[in-house]
ROSERO-872352 format. One line per field, with one value per atom (N, C-alpha, C): residue number from 0; x, y, z; residue in three letters. Coordinates in nm, 3 decimals, decimal comma. Layout:
nr = [NUM  ...]
px = [X  ...]
py = [Y  ...]
pz = [Z  ...]
rest = [ALA  ...]
***
This chain:
nr = [0  0  0  1  1  1  2  2  2  3  3  3  4  4  4  5  5  5  6  6  6  7  7  7  8  8  8  9  9  9  10  10  10  11  11  11  12  12  12  13  13  13  14  14  14  15  15  15  16  16  16  17  17  17  18  18  18  19  19  19  20  20  20  21  21  21  22  22  22  23  23  23  24  24  24  25  25  25  26  26  26  27  27  27  28  28  28  29  29  29  30  30  30  31  31  31  32  32  32  33  33  33  34  34  34  35  35  35  36  36  36  37  37  37  38  38  38  39  39  39  40  40  40  41  41  41  42  42  42  43  43  43  44  44  44  45  45  45  46  46  46  47  47  47  48  48  48  49  49  49  50  50  50  51  51  51  52  52  52  53  53  53  54  54  54  55  55  55  56  56  56  57  57  57  58  58  58  59  59  59  60  60  60  61  61  61  62  62  62  63  63  63  64  64  64  65  65  65  66  66  66  67  67  67  68  68  68  69  69  69  70  70  70  71  71  71  72  72  72  73  73  73  74  74  74  75  75  75  76  76  76  77  77  77  78  78  78  79  79  79  80  80  80  81  81  81  82  82  82  83  83  83  84  84  84  85  85  85  86  86  86  87  87  87  88  88  88  89  89  89  90  90  90  91  91  91  92  92  92  93  93  93  94  94  94  95  95  95  96  96  96  97  97  97  98  98  98  99  99  99  100  100  100  101  101  101  102  102  102  103  103  103  104  104  104  105  105  105  106  106  106  107  107  107  108  108  108  109  109  109]
px = [9,992  9,853  9,799  9,841  9,795  9,840  9,957  10,007  9,915  9,870  9,780  9,646  9,593  9,467  9,482  9,593  9,619  9,628  9,703  9,717  9,583  9,507  9,376  9,284  9,283  9,199  9,242  9,373  9,423  9,386  9,395  9,363  9,216  9,128  8,984  8,957  9,024  9,008  9,050  9,162  9,211  9,115  9,061  8,965  8,842  8,795  8,678  8,707  8,826  8,858  8,873  8,945  8,967  8,834  8,750  8,619  8,536  8,542  8,467  8,512  8,635  8,686  8,673  8,681  8,676  8,537  8,433  8,297  8,264  8,295  8,274  8,363  8,481  8,571  8,503  8,438  8,367  8,254  8,183  8,075  8,129  8,237  8,291  8,365  8,434  8,519  8,465  8,373  8,327  8,176  8,111  7,969  7,882  7,934  7,854  7,744  7,654  7,537  7,574  7,499  7,517  7,485  7,409  7,374  7,496  7,607  7,731  7,777  7,727  7,767  7,712  7,601  7,544  7,634  7,671  7,763  7,901  7,939  8,066  8,064  7,956  7,944  7,943  7,872  7,869  8,007  8,078  8,212  8,308  8,295  8,381  8,345  8,217  8,177  8,234  8,230  8,289  8,438  8,504  8,648  8,679  8,605  8,629  8,605  8,500  8,470  8,581  8,627  8,732  8,860  8,894  9,013  9,000  8,877  8,856  8,871  8,883  8,890  9,030  9,130  9,266  9,287  9,350  9,366  9,491  9,528  9,644  9,610  9,701  9,678  9,640  9,544  9,492  9,602  9,690  9,796  9,887  9,917  10,001  9,927  9,800  9,719  9,715  9,689  9,678  9,811  9,920  10,052  10,082  10,059  10,088  9,993  9,868  9,769  9,811  9,876  9,921  10,005  10,089  10,172  10,089  9,988  9,901  9,817  9,773  9,696  9,776  9,903  9,988  9,993  10,013  10,018  9,886  9,774  9,645  9,616  9,657  9,638  9,714  9,831  9,907  9,836  9,781  9,701  9,578  9,515  9,398  9,437  9,551  9,603  9,606  9,648  9,661  9,525  9,450  9,326  9,211  9,198  9,083  9,116  9,228  9,266  9,332  9,374  9,434  9,574  9,643  9,779  9,874  9,965  10,061  10,160  10,178  10,273  10,416  10,491  10,632  10,711  10,836  10,925  10,929  10,931  10,941  10,813  10,698  10,573  10,581  10,631  10,640  10,743  10,855  10,957  10,901  10,834  10,775  10,671  10,587  10,487  10,555  10,663  10,738  10,798  10,853  10,909  10,797  10,683  10,569  10,524  10,518  10,479  10,583  10,710  10,814  10,796  10,764  10,737  10,619  10,513  10,396  10,433  10,512  10,550  10,634  10,722  10,804  10,715  10,624  10,537  10,445  10,386  10,286  10,344  10,455  10,500  10,631  10,691  10,815  10,787  10,884  10,864  10,846  10,759  10,731  10,752  10,803  10,816  10,678  10,669  10,541  10,495]
py = [8,307  8,347  8,315  8,203  8,166  8,271  8,331  8,433  8,555  8,596  8,712  8,684  8,564  8,527  8,525  8,470  8,464  8,604  8,692  8,829  8,903  8,888  8,955  8,906  8,776  8,720  8,771  8,775  8,828  8,976  9,055  9,197  9,219  9,147  9,158  9,111  9,005  8,951  9,054  9,120  9,221  9,339  9,383  9,494  9,453  9,329  9,281  9,279  9,233  9,228  9,367  9,454  9,589  9,663  9,653  9,718  9,662  9,530  9,467  9,510  9,554  9,605  9,757  9,825  9,971  10,024  9,957  10,005  10,001  9,893  9,899  10,004  10,023  10,127  10,264  10,291  10,418  10,431  10,322  10,323  10,347  10,276  10,283  10,414  10,470  10,585  10,718  10,713  10,839  10,857  10,769  10,783  10,762  10,690  10,661  10,561  10,539  10,455  10,310  10,254  10,113  10,022  10,074  9,996  9,963  10,028  9,993  9,852  9,799  9,664  9,559  9,587  9,492  9,473  9,579  9,556  9,508  9,545  9,498  9,346  9,294  9,149  9,078  9,133  9,075  9,078  9,186  9,199  9,097  9,074  8,974  8,832  8,807  8,675  8,656  8,759  8,754  8,728  8,794  8,774  8,628  8,566  8,425  8,335  8,361  8,280  8,295  8,417  8,440  8,364  8,359  8,284  8,135  8,086  7,943  7,908  8,005  7,979  7,941  7,956  7,923  7,771  7,718  7,572  7,517  7,571  7,521  7,514  7,464  7,445  7,577  7,569  7,689  7,766  7,698  7,766  7,847  7,791  7,862  7,985  7,969  8,081  8,192  8,157  8,257  8,330  8,257  8,319  8,415  8,371  8,457  8,575  8,553  8,660  8,778  8,749  8,856  8,960  8,917  9,012  9,104  9,050  9,132  9,225  9,175  9,258  9,383  9,366  9,479  9,581  9,533  9,621  9,698  9,628  9,693  9,790  9,756  9,846  9,977  9,971  10,092  10,173  10,106  10,177  10,241  10,171  10,224  10,349  10,343  10,457  10,581  10,562  10,672  10,713  10,615  10,645  10,685  10,621  10,643  10,738  10,713  10,798  10,928  10,935  11,057  11,084  10,979  10,993  10,930  11,010  10,961  10,865  10,747  10,651  10,706  10,672  10,709  10,609  10,642  10,549  10,416  10,422  10,300  10,219  10,286  10,213  10,134  10,198  10,134  10,021  10,044  9,939  9,818  9,844  9,735  9,658  9,730  9,663  9,582  9,634  9,559  9,432  9,439  9,320  9,217  9,265  9,175  9,108  9,184  9,124  9,023  9,052  8,956  8,826  8,838  8,718  8,641  8,710  8,644  8,568  8,632  8,567  8,442  8,448  8,331  8,218  8,249  8,145  8,084  8,168  8,118  8,060  8,113  8,079  8,003  7,971  7,894  7,753  7,695  7,558  7,463  7,365  7,267  7,127  7,039  6,900  6,839  6,758  6,697  6,593]
pz = [10,570  10,583  10,722  10,779  10,913  11,015  10,992  11,084  11,084  10,965  10,957  11,022  11,002  11,066  11,218  11,265  11,409  11,468  11,401  11,451  11,450  11,342  11,334  11,445  11,467  11,573  11,710  11,734  11,861  11,878  11,771  11,781  11,817  11,750  11,780  11,923  11,963  12,098  12,202  12,178  12,273  12,285  12,174  12,178  12,258  12,237  12,313  12,463  12,500  12,644  12,703  12,634  12,687  12,698  12,596  12,602  12,718  12,736  12,844  12,982  12,994  13,121  13,131  13,019  13,018  13,054  13,007  13,035  13,185  13,257  13,403  13,471  13,418  13,470  13,461  13,348  13,332  13,434  13,457  13,555  13,697  13,730  13,865  13,896  13,798  13,827  13,777  13,681  13,623  13,632  13,708  13,730  13,607  13,509  13,389  13,424  13,332  13,355  13,388  13,482  13,516  13,397  13,302  13,183  13,098  13,123  13,053  13,088  13,200  13,239  13,142  13,078  12,983  12,861  12,789  12,677  12,724  12,846  12,900  12,914  12,970  12,985  12,851  12,755  12,621  12,556  12,577  12,522  12,583  12,714  12,779  12,737  12,712  12,659  12,519  12,438  12,304  12,314  12,406  12,430  12,457  12,548  12,582  12,461  12,387  12,268  12,164  12,142  12,042  12,077  12,205  12,244  12,212  12,212  12,185  12,037  11,950  11,807  11,757  11,839  11,798  11,800  11,696  11,685  11,752  11,866  11,938  12,087  12,165  12,308  12,377  12,467  12,534  12,605  12,675  12,749  12,658  12,542  12,445  12,393  12,363  12,314  12,418  12,543  12,649  12,667  12,664  12,682  12,568  12,446  12,330  12,323  12,358  12,354  12,442  12,551  12,641  12,571  12,478  12,403  12,317  12,251  12,167  12,256  12,370  12,463  12,502  12,532  12,570  12,456  12,334  12,218  12,201  12,208  12,190  12,305  12,425  12,539  12,518  12,459  12,430  12,322  12,221  12,121  12,184  12,278  12,350  12,429  12,494  12,568  12,479  12,356  12,262  12,204  12,152  12,079  12,171  12,285  12,372  12,487  12,553  12,667  12,623  12,497  12,446  12,497  12,540  12,593  12,491  12,444  12,344  12,412  12,355  12,414  12,411  12,514  12,517  12,432  12,409  12,339  12,414  12,546  12,626  12,621  12,610  12,588  12,458  12,354  12,223  12,222  12,287  12,296  12,372  12,483  12,560  12,480  12,406  12,322  12,213  12,157  12,055  12,111  12,230  12,295  12,319  12,365  12,390  12,261  12,151  12,023  11,974  11,999  11,962  12,040  12,168  12,248  12,196  12,157  12,100  11,974  11,887  11,762  11,786  11,882  11,914  11,964  12,054  12,110  12,004  11,921  11,826  11,698  11,650  11,516  11,509  11,623  11,622  11,570  11,499  11,451  11,570  11,552  11,657  11,601  11,683  11,636  11,610  11,510  11,473  11,570]
rest = [MET  MET  MET  ILE  ILE  ILE  GLU  GLU  GLU  LEU  LEU  LEU  LYS  LYS  LYS  THR  THR  THR  MET  MET  MET  ALA  ALA  ALA  LEU  LEU  LEU  PHE  PHE  PHE  LEU  LEU  LEU  VAL  VAL  VAL  THR  THR  THR  ALA  ALA  ALA  VAL  VAL  VAL  ALA  ALA  ALA  GLU  GLU  GLU  ILE  ILE  ILE  LEU  LEU  LEU  GLY  GLY  GLY  CYS  CYS  CYS  TYR  TYR  TYR  LEU  LEU  LEU  PRO  PRO  PRO  TYR  TYR  TYR  LEU  LEU  LEU  TRP  TRP  TRP  LEU  LEU  LEU  THR  THR  THR  GLN  GLN  GLN  GLY  GLY  GLY  LYS  LYS  LYS  SER  SER  SER  ILE  ILE  ILE  TRP  TRP  TRP  LEU  LEU  LEU  LEU  LEU  LEU  LEU  LEU  LEU  PRO  PRO  PRO  ALA  ALA  ALA  GLY  GLY  GLY  LEU  LEU  LEU  SER  SER  SER  LEU  LEU  LEU  ALA  ALA  ALA  LEU  LEU  LEU  PHE  PHE  PHE  ALA  ALA  ALA  TRP  TRP  TRP  LEU  LEU  LEU  LEU  LEU  LEU  SER  SER  SER  LEU  LEU  LEU  HIS  HIS  HIS  PRO  PRO  PRO  THR  THR  THR  ALA  ALA  ALA  ALA  ALA  ALA  GLY  GLY  GLY  ARG  ARG  ARG  VAL  VAL  VAL  TYR  TYR  TYR  ALA  ALA  ALA  ALA  ALA  ALA  TYR  TYR  TYR  GLY  GLY  GLY  GLY  GLY  GLY  VAL  VAL  VAL  TYR  TYR  TYR  ILE  ILE  ILE  PHE  PHE  PHE  VAL  VAL  VAL  ALA  ALA  ALA  ILE  ILE  ILE  LEU  LEU  LEU  TRP  TRP  TRP  LEU  LEU  LEU  TRP  TRP  TRP  ALA  ALA  ALA  VAL  VAL  VAL  ASP  ASP  ASP  GLY  GLY  GLY  ILE  ILE  ILE  ARG  ARG  ARG  PRO  PRO  PRO  THR  THR  THR  LEU  LEU  LEU  TRP  TRP  TRP  ASP  ASP  ASP  LEU  LEU  LEU  VAL  VAL  VAL  GLY  GLY  GLY  ALA  ALA  ALA  GLY  GLY  GLY  VAL  VAL  VAL  ALA  ALA  ALA  LEU  LEU  LEU  ALA  ALA  ALA  GLY  GLY  GLY  MET  MET  MET  ALA  ALA  ALA  ILE  ILE  ILE  ILE  ILE  ILE  MET  MET  MET  PHE  PHE  PHE  ALA  ALA  ALA  PRO  PRO  PRO  ARG  ARG  ARG  PRO  PRO  PRO  ALA  ALA  ALA]
***
């Protein structure tokens, strides 16, 4: 059960970070409203807070989170950018998720 909670928290965290970066990207590259910076800032604050909810060392959380971020970024590529991931995108995301699982769920000495 802890694994599912960890994965769900990482997924929500990744969406918050990507959204917080995507909105300024829209402003900077596509001439969208500067008001997008407000929800972007809130989203990045949410991202930082969500990372603090994990009950393990920060460095371990940050390292493992990177794997989930890669996976969610590939989903974003497909869902938001409308670009279908290649086989290699999916393989890379799978490798990243495997790394996350090793870091977060490997047995540790007490």
